[in-house]
C-alpha positions as CSV (number, residue, x, y, z in Angstrom):
1,M,78.0,84.8,148.1
2,M,77.2,82.6,151.0
3,S,80.3,80.8,152.4
4,L,80.6,77.4,154.0
5,S,83.3,76.8,156.7
6,V,84.8,73.6,157.9
7,D,82.9,74.1,161.2
8,H,79.7,73.1,159.4
9,Y,80.8,69.5,159.5
10,H,80.4,69.5,163.3
11,D,76.8,70.6,163.1
12,E,73.8,68.3,163.0
13,P,73.1,66.6,159.6
14,D,69.8,68.5,159.2
15,E,71.5,71.8,159.7
16,V,74.3,70.9,157.2
17,L,71.7,70.0,154.6
18,N,69.8,73.2,155.2
19,N,72.9,75.3,154.8
20,L,73.7,73.4,151.6
21,N,70.2,74.0,150.2
22,R,70.5,77.7,150.8
23,F,74.0,77.8,149.2
24,I,72.8,75.9,146.1
25,E,69.8,78.2,145.7
26,V,72.1,81.2,145.6
27,E,74.4,79.6,143.1
28,R,71.5,78.5,140.9
29,K,70.4,82.1,140.5
30,R,73.9,83.2,139.7
31,E,75.5,80.5,137.6
32,P,73.6,78.4,135.0
33,L,76.4,75.8,134.9
34,V,76.0,75.3,138.7
35,T,72.3,74.8,138.2
36,R,72.9,71.9,135.9
37,L,75.5,70.4,138.3
38,C,73.2,70.8,141.2
39,G,70.4,68.6,139.7
40,L,71.5,65.6,141.8
41,P,69.7,65.0,145.1
42,L,71.6,66.1,148.1
43,Q,70.7,63.1,150.1
44,K,72.3,60.8,147.5
45,L,75.5,63.0,147.4
46,F,75.6,63.1,151.2
47,S,75.3,59.3,151.6
48,S,77.7,58.4,148.8
49,G,80.7,60.2,150.3
50,M,80.9,62.7,147.4
51,L,79.8,65.7,149.5
52,L,83.2,67.1,150.0
53,L,84.0,66.9,146.3
54,F,80.7,68.5,145.4
55,I,81.3,71.4,147.9
56,L,84.8,72.0,146.4
57,L,83.3,72.1,142.9
58,L,80.7,74.7,144.0
59,L,83.4,76.8,145.6
60,L,85.6,76.6,142.6
61,M,82.7,77.7,140.3
62,G,82.0,80.5,142.6
63,S,85.6,81.8,142.5
64,R,85.2,82.6,138.8
65,I,88.9,81.9,138.0
66,H,90.1,84.3,135.2
67,I,92.3,82.9,132.5
68,P,93.9,85.8,130.5
69,A,93.5,85.6,126.7
70,P,96.7,85.1,124.7
71,K,98.3,88.3,123.5
72,S,98.0,89.0,119.8
73,V,100.9,90.4,117.8
74,D,100.2,93.8,116.2
75,T,101.8,93.3,112.8
76,T,100.5,96.6,111.5
77,T,102.4,98.5,114.2
78,S,105.7,96.7,113.5
79,A,105.3,97.1,109.8
80,T,104.7,100.8,110.3
81,S,107.8,101.2,112.5
82,E,110.0,99.5,109.9
83,T,108.8,101.8,107.2
84,S,109.3,104.9,109.3
85,E,113.0,104.0,109.7
86,T,113.7,105.3,106.2
87,P,114.0,109.1,106.4
88,E,112.5,111.4,103.7
89,T,115.7,113.4,103.4
90,M,119.3,112.7,104.0
91,E,122.4,114.9,104.2
92,I,125.3,113.4,102.3
93,F,128.5,114.9,100.9
94,G,127.4,118.3,102.3
95,E,124.1,118.4,100.4
96,T,120.6,117.4,101.5
97,Y,118.7,115.1,99.2
98,R,115.3,113.5,99.1
99,V,115.7,109.8,99.5
100,A,112.7,108.7,97.4
101,N,112.9,108.9,93.7
102,M,116.4,110.4,93.6
103,I,117.8,110.0,90.1
104,E,121.2,111.9,90.0
105,M,123.8,112.6,92.7
106,N,126.5,114.7,91.0
107,R,129.3,115.8,93.4
108,Y,132.1,116.1,90.8
109,N,135.2,118.1,91.6
110,L,134.1,119.6,94.9
111,K,137.2,118.7,97.0
112,L,135.2,116.2,99.1
113,E,137.2,114.4,101.7
114,G,136.6,111.3,103.9
115,T,134.9,108.1,103.0
116,I,131.7,107.2,101.3
117,P,128.9,107.0,104.0
118,C,128.0,103.4,103.3
119,N,124.7,103.1,105.2
120,E,123.4,106.4,103.8
121,I,124.4,105.8,100.2
122,G,122.6,102.4,100.2
123,L,119.2,104.2,100.8
124,F,119.2,105.9,97.4
125,K,118.0,102.9,95.6
126,T,116.5,104.8,92.6
127,L,119.8,106.5,91.6
128,V,120.7,106.3,88.0
129,L,123.8,108.5,88.1
130,L,126.4,108.7,90.9
131,N,129.3,111.0,90.1
132,L,132.0,111.4,92.9
133,G,134.9,111.9,90.5
134,K,137.8,114.2,91.0
135,N,137.6,114.6,94.8
136,Q,139.8,113.5,97.7
137,L,137.7,110.6,98.9
138,S,139.5,107.7,100.4
139,G,138.9,104.3,102.0
140,S,137.5,101.2,100.5
141,L,134.3,101.0,98.3
142,C,131.1,100.0,100.1
143,S,129.3,96.8,99.4
144,E,126.1,98.9,99.7
145,L,126.8,100.2,96.3
146,G,125.3,96.9,95.1
147,L,121.9,98.1,96.4
148,L,121.7,100.8,93.7
149,T,120.3,98.4,91.2
150,H,119.0,101.2,88.9
151,L,122.5,102.7,88.5
152,K,123.7,103.3,84.9
153,I,126.7,105.6,85.5
154,L,129.2,105.2,88.4
155,N,132.1,107.7,88.3
156,L,134.7,107.3,91.1
157,K,137.8,108.4,89.2
158,D,140.6,110.6,90.5
159,N,140.2,109.9,94.2
160,Q,142.2,108.1,96.8
161,F,140.1,104.9,97.1
162,T,142.0,101.7,98.2
163,G,141.3,98.0,98.6
164,S,139.6,95.7,96.2
165,I,136.6,96.4,94.0
166,P,133.6,94.8,95.7
167,S,131.9,91.9,94.0
168,E,128.5,93.5,94.8
169,L,129.1,95.8,91.8
170,G,128.1,92.7,89.8
171,L,124.5,93.3,91.1
172,L,124.3,96.5,89.0
173,T,122.8,94.8,86.0
174,H,121.8,98.1,84.4
175,L,125.3,99.7,84.7
176,A,126.6,101.1,81.4
177,E,129.6,103.1,82.5
178,L,132.1,102.5,85.3
179,D,135.1,104.8,85.8
180,L,137.6,103.8,88.5
181,H,140.9,105.1,87.2
182,K,143.4,107.3,89.1
183,N,142.8,105.5,92.4
184,K,144.7,102.9,94.5
185,F,142.6,99.8,93.9
186,V,144.2,96.4,93.9
187,G,143.0,93.1,92.4
188,S,140.7,92.9,89.4
189,V,137.2,93.9,88.2
190,P,134.7,91.3,89.4
191,N,133.9,88.8,86.6
192,N,130.2,88.8,87.6
193,L,130.1,92.5,86.6
194,C,131.1,91.6,83.1
195,S,128.6,88.7,82.8
196,K,125.5,90.2,84.4
197,S,125.5,93.8,83.2
198,T,124.0,93.5,79.8
199,N,124.1,97.2,79.2
200,L,127.8,97.6,80.1
201,Q,129.6,99.8,77.5
202,S,132.9,100.9,79.2
203,I,135.0,100.3,82.3
204,H,137.9,102.7,82.9
205,V,140.6,101.3,85.2
206,D,144.4,101.9,85.8
207,C,146.7,99.6,84.0
208,E,150.5,99.3,83.9
209,P,152.7,101.3,84.3
210,H,150.4,102.8,86.8
211,P,151.6,102.0,90.4
212,F,148.2,100.4,91.1
213,P,147.2,98.5,88.0
214,I,143.8,96.6,87.9
215,E,143.1,93.5,85.9
216,C,140.1,93.6,83.8
217,S,138.8,90.6,81.8
218,C,135.7,92.4,80.5
219,E,136.3,92.5,76.8
220,P,135.8,94.8,74.9
221,Q,134.5,97.1,77.6
222,C,137.8,97.5,79.5
223,A,139.8,100.6,78.8
224,C,143.2,101.4,80.4
225,Q,143.9,104.9,81.4
C-alpha cells in the first residue's frame, strides 16, 4: 500500500494532488468502500479544508482494524463434563456396585465399621432396598438418604448410629418399611415421613425403657422394640 507522510504537505500543491490521485487509485482497486468514499472531487476537498480528515479516513480504512468476534459458550461440552462426573461403578462398604439401575444393596451382618459414605450413597438413586442392619456403623445419618426416592425398605437396626433422624427421610414417598431400633438416636421420627409416605407400613424404633427412646407419632405404623 502506498503511504503518505507529513512531509507531503511541504510539497507543491500539484505534487500533493498527484500523490493523492495515485493513493486513491490503489485504494479503489483494493477496497470497494473506499471507492464510494472517494467519489468526491479532490479539488473540492482540498479547497474546503477537509483534506486532512479525508486522508485520515483513507489510512484508517487501509489499516483494516480487526474486531474479534464474541466467544460463544460451548454448552455441549459443559453438559458432557457434568454427566461424566457420575462414575459407572462405586466401591462402598467393601463391595463394588454399578451405580446405574442398582436395585438392592444388602450388607447385613458383615461387621461393617465406620460411617455411611454420604456422597457415595446418594448416587444410588434407583435403590429399592438398603439393608445395613446388624453391623457396627456409627455417626449420624446422612441427609443424602433423602435422594433415594425409589427406596421401599431401609434397615439400619442394630448399629451405633447417633444424632437425630434427618427430616430428608420424609422425601422417601415410596418407603414401606423403616427399621431404626437398637441404635442411639435422639428426638423423634420426622412427621413429614408419616404424612408423605403413602406406602408406609411399619417403623421400628427404640422406646422406653431403652436408654435412647425415640418418639414416633406415626400411627399405627410405629412399633416399639
